[in-house]
Structures are given as structure tokens and as C-alpha cells.
C-alpha positions in Angstrom: -9.4 1.3 -10.4 -10.8 -0.8 -12.4 -8.3 -0.4 -15.1 -5.9 -3.5 -16.3 -4.7 -4.1 -12.9 -1.5 -6.2 -13.1 -1.5 -9.0 -10.8 2.3 -10.2 -9.5 3.1 -13.9 -8.8 4.9 -14.3 -5.5 7.0 -17.4 -6.6 8.8 -14.6 -8.9 9.7 -11.6 -6.3 11.3 -11.6 -3.1 9.2 -9.4 -0.4 9.6 -8.1 3.1 6.8 -7.4 5.4 5.8 -4.9 7.6 3.1 -5.2 10.7 1.1 -1.8 10.8 -1.1 -2.9 13.5 -2.0 -5.8 15.8 -5.7 -5.1 17.9 -7.2 -7.6 20.6 -10.4 -8.6 20.7 -12.2 -9.4 23.3 -15.1 -12.2 23.1 -17.0 -12.4 26.5 -19.3 -15.6 26.5 -20.5 -17.8 28.8 -17.1 -19.3 30.1 -15.5 -16.0 30.7 -13.2 -14.2 28.2 -11.7 -15.0 25.2 -9.2 -13.4 24.1 -7.7 -13.3 19.7 -5.4 -10.8 17.7 -5.8 -9.1 14.1 -3.0 -8.0 12.7 -2.7 -5.6 9.5 0.1 -6.5 7.0 2.2 -5.2 4.6 4.5 -6.9 1.9 6.2 -5.4 -0.6 9.6 -5.8 -2.7 10.9 -2.3 -2.7 10.4 -1.8 -6.3 6.2 -0.9 -7.1 5.2 -4.4 -5.9 2.8 -4.1 -2.9 0.0 -5.9 -1.1 -2.0 -5.7 2.3 -3.5 -8.5 4.1 -5.7 -9.2 7.7 -5.2 -11.9 9.6 -6.9 -13.2 12.6 -6.1 -16.1 15.0 -5.8 -16.8 18.8 -1.7 -16.0 18.7 0.0 -12.8 17.6 2.6 -14.7 15.1 -0.6 -17.2 13.5 -1.9 -13.5 13.2 1.1 -12.1 11.4 1.8 -14.9 9.3 -2.3 -15.2 8.6 -1.6 -11.0 7.4 1.2 -12.4 5.0 -0.7 -14.9 3.4 -3.0 -12.7 2.7 -1.0 -9.8 1.6 0.7 -11.9 -1.0 -2.7 -13.0 -2.5 -3.4 -9.8 -3.2 -0.5 -7.9 -4.4 0.0 -5.0 -7.0 2.1 -3.2 -9.3 2.6 0.8 -8.0 4.6 3.5 -10.2 7.7 4.7 -9.0 9.1 7.6 -10.8 12.8 7.6 -9.4 12.4 6.9 -6.3 8.7 9.2 -5.3 5.4 8.9 -7.1 4.7 10.4 -10.7 1.9 13.1 -9.7 -0.4 14.3 -6.6 -3.2 12.3 -5.2 -6.1 12.3 -3.3 -8.0 9.4 -2.0 -10.7 8.1 0.2 -11.3 5.2 1.7 -14.2 4.9 4.8 -13.7 7.7 7.1 -10.1 7.9 6.0 -8.7 10.4 3.8 -5.1 10.5 2.3 -3.1 12.7 0.2 0.5 11.9 -1.5 2.9 14.6 -3.6 6.2 13.8 -5.5 9.2 15.1 -3.3 12.6 16.4 -4.5 15.6 13.4 -3.6 17.0 13.7 -0.2 13.0 14.6 1.3 12.3 11.3 2.7 9.6 9.6 3.5 7.3 12.3 4.9 4.3 10.2 6.6 2.7 8.9 9.7 2.2 5.2 10.7 -0.1 3.2 8.3 0.9 5.3 5.2 4.9 5.2 5.8 4.4 0.6 5.9 3.0 1.1 2.5 5.0 3.9 1.0 8.4 1.8 2.5 7.2 -1.8 1.0 6.2 -0.4 -2.2 9.8 1.3 -2.4 8.9 5.2 -2.6 11.8 6.7 -0.9 10.8 10.5 -0.9 7.3 11.4 -0.9 5.0 14.1 1.4 2.0 12.8 2.7 -0.9 13.8 4.4 -3.7 11.1 6.5 -6.7 13.2 7.2 -10.3 12.6 8.4 -9.9 8.4 10.2 -7.2 7.1 11.2 -8.2 3.6 11.8 -4.9 1.9 9.9 -7.3 -0.3 8.0 -9.1 2.2 6.3 -5.5 4.5 5.9 -4.1 1.5 4.3 -6.8 0.7 1.3 -6.9 4.5 1.1 -2.9 4.8 0.8 -2.8 1.4 -2.0 -6.1 2.7 -3.1 -4.6 6.1 -4.3 -1.2 4.5 -5.6 -2.9 2.3 -7.8 -5.2 5.8 -9.4 -1.5 6.5 -9.9 -0.1 7.1 -13.9 3.3 7.7 -15.2 4.1 9.3 -18.6 3.9 6.5 -20.5 0.5 4.9 -19.2 -0.7 7.7 -20.0 0.9 8.3 -23.8 -0.4 5.2 -24.4 -3.7 5.6 -24.0 -3.6 8.9 -26.0 -1.6 6.9 -28.9 1.6 9.0 -28.9 4.7 7.4 -29.6 7.1 8.9 -26.9 9.9 8.0 -29.1 8.9 10.4 -31.6 8.4 13.2 -29.7 11.5 12.9 -27.8 13.8 12.4 -30.7 11.6 14.5 -33.4 
């Protein structure tokens, strides 16, 4: 992930937000129990730009708002090729392992929970995905984003290999 990662400015694009999970946390003190909430949120524009964030607050709405602000600070560009991912990819974060595979048009997003939120926010409409290992939403989201960041489209690979694609295709 130490490649040239393209950061996106939030003022330039329209983002939609999806709440992946909300968790109630209890802190026991001398005066009783104090409840707070943490929310994992994914934002994206549906055209390859995604970001994720974590917000914590005493109220659910505040936690979601903080999560959205955190997600907007970490926007990344991921490759989307004809509505699917460019190639197969496996990735791991903590105990969560994810596997993404391109699918033919009309397949839809075959993924569960946290992975579905990330893939749909990125604008990927046809993909086969599997989450193995831990189902912790925090780690599944991070592993999915890591897998998407490790993907490269044909143009990027050709550029790295100093190949002029116009010459290849046009003779």
C-alpha cells in the first residue's frame, strides 16, 4: 500500500454514506454505568472513491457524524473496471481475510455485511466476494479496502512496464 496513493478532496465530489455497524459500549464507574456508541461508517461516490471511519460519542447520531467526518479524511481511489474488480485479490487485516473475484455483468454484489457496504460505496456492481476468519466489521472493512487498494488496472501495469498501449492495440 506504499504505492502512489491518490488522495481525493471532499469538496470536489458528492459522497453517500453507509453505516456498517453500531456498537454500544458500557463503562462502569462509581456513579453507575455510562453508555457510549461507536459507529463504523463507509463513504463513497459510486465511481471508485471510498473512505472509512470510526466515530465514538454518547449519542448514536453524533457517533455516525464523527465517523463520516473521519471517513472523509481518508478518501482513496480504487480501480473499477466495467462495474467489477480488475482481477482476483486476497487480503488480510488482523483476523479478517477477504477474497474478491470479478463477476460477469448482472451477477450483483455477492458479499455479506461489511464487505457489501464497502463494495457498493465504491461503485462495484458485479463481484463475488468471500469473508473468511474474523467477522469483526472493523477488520473486514479494513481488509476489503486493503484488497481494493492492492488492485491494479491494465493501464497502471502497462505504465509501470513502460508499454505504450496505443501502439500495442493500433499496431
